[in-house]
C-alpha positions, 0 to 999 in steps of 0.5 A: 500500499502506497504512503499517500501524503495529504498536504494541500501545500505540496499536492498535485492538482485534483485531476492529476491525482485522481488519474491513477486512482481512477485506474485502481479498480479495487480501491474504487470497488472498496469505496463504492461498497463502504459508501453504499452501505452507509447510504443505505443505513442512513436513508432507513434511519432518516426516514423514520424521523418525522421531524428530520427536516425540522432537525436540520433546520434547527441545527443550521440555525444553531451553527449560524448563530454560533458563527455570528457570535463566535467571539463571546461564546469562545470566551464563555467556554474559556472562562467555564472550562478554566474554572473546572480546572482545564487549561485553555490555549489559543493557536493561531496557525498549525505551527503554533498548535504544534509548538503548544502540543510539543511544549506540554509533552516535554513538560510531561517527559512523554515518549509515547502518546496515545491518540484518538481519531482527530481531524484537527491533528492531521490538518496541523500535520502533528504526527510528523512533528511528534516524530521528528521530536522523538515521540511515538504517536499510537493511533487507537481508532481501528481505521486510523491503526490500519492506516498507520500500520500500513503507512497510508493516509485517510480517504474518508472523514468518518471512516478513514480506511474506507478504501481498504478492504479486510483482506488488505487489513489482514496483510497489514496486520500479520506483517506488523504485529507478527501474526502470520496465520491471522485470518481475515474474519472481522472478529479476528482482525478486531481482537488482534487490534484489541490485543496490540492496544490494550497494553498501551492504553494501561501504560501510556500516560498521555493522550491526544484527542479532538472534539466533536463539540464544545459547550460554552455554557458549561465548558464541556468537550463532546466526543462521539465514537463507535469503538470505545478506544476513545473511552479508554484514552479519555479516562485512563491517561493522566494528561489529556490534550485536546485540539479543537477548531474554534468553530466547534463550540455550541451555545448551550448543552441543550443544543447537543440534543439536535446536533447528536441526532443528526450526526449519528444518523448522517455519519454512520446510519446509527440512531445514536453513537455507541460511545458519547463522551462528555468531561468538563474540566478535571475531576479529582481522582476520576479520569485525567488529572491535567487537561489542556484544550487548544483552540485552533484558528488556522484560517477559520477567522478569515472564512468568518468575514465572507458572507457565502463562505462563512457557512462552510464553518457549520460543518460537523464532519459527518461526511454525509456529502462524501457518501453522496458525491458522484466524484468522491465515489469514483476518486475516493478521498486521497486525490483531494490532497487533503485530510478533508476530502470530498465536496466539504474538503473542495470548499474547506481546504482552499479557504483554510489555505487562503486560496494559496493552494488546492485551487483545482478542488472547487472544480472537483464537483459536477455541481449536481447538489447531492451534497447540499440535500443530505447536509444535516446543517444545510450548507450550500456546497454548490453555492460555495463552490461556484464562489470559490471558482470565481475567486480562482478565476479572479486570481488567475486573471490578476496573475496573467498577461492577458495579452499573451495568455491563449485562453483570454486571447480565445475568449476575445476572439469568441466575443468578437465573433458572437457580437456580429451575426455575419462573423458568427456565420463565417466562423461556422463555415470555416470551422466546418471546413477545418474540423472536417479532417478531425471528424470520423466517419461515425460523425464524432471527433476523437482527437484534436491537436494542441489545446483542443486535446485537453477536451478530447483525451477524456471525451469525444466531440460531436462533428459539426453538422453539414448544415446549421439550424439557420441554413436548414430553416432558410432552405425550408423558408425558400422551398416554401415548406 
């Protein structure tokens, strides 16, 4: 299994990255099977909720309200969490967040840490930083463990190893855990993972987590998961470090009632996640006795000031948009070059990077709207995609010498032709003559030279007819038909 590096700063454009994946039939089969199962489960549980649309509306309103009042709610969370014994840190960017984590781990004299699945740690490239500092990070989520041992990267927000089937998991575990006779039975695989991790849970005193939600009213942190590994990481270690995006905050504890119903059904097709863990600061004699939480900005504040793009931060990371997206279904998550793949990644990643990187991602969509229909918090992803595409074009215009650029030269020529009926008709006649040499006997153009090859390398083009509609109509008129 290849070692895929997900870093938008060095990732190739989406079409380039997607091409080898499109040729990987096994990976595409794995992705299609897994997303199909989740979609089916989700549909059944959504159908049983007569108030599903009301829940979506309520969740959207809660998340919108938070983003419009984010500063006060974050300050309230900090005050309540600090009063409960937690230590709150603020990180402006990924580098600062990594530095804070490393400082805490040096104080703890930690050589190992156990980790709950956390996308924010992947976003800030924490594991490579820990490794460089001589600290071994142990992923305890089953999917993340598979990827870590297989030297792979996540391809899905909720099910990171969705692109790996059980025979591939067996090969990874047998090789890395030294169990040559291990079967590919799911129970045997999970038992092997449990035996591999159990001693780490009992002996490593420091853990790192993310957060699904922060509650401003109480200073609490909430994590939902399906395996129980998170519960082990949240209760057994002496020190817990949580990294959370600033947009994760909710105003009231009561708001969890709405969001948790939507999250479980949308993410895994369950009425409620098997494990929902909530904690507030430190409780003497119970759980970690030192709790640090890092509130991560890393580009989020810059998104807040943009009317259309702001809704991106409503996301609760359920991955429903990924499961519904026809583009993601064909490419999986690696082609996006970011820990955030699929439709939400196509709008979130470029914005977090201030549009400096991942500019091909807003085009990684057919704009079919399936992502908007399934989003539990009603993020209008197609609307944001179109807005970001406009920004990409504006940036290209600003950076391009229009007098020399072939695209803009072509657009000026087209503008000149389309503004005159006579010139347009003349262009049609010349085009028919010019394209005749490239038109096959079947009436289709299968290959064009130069810039035209970028079209025909992925699709065929219908050849121009022998008559335009206007010419056909004029002939009929003259013949009195």
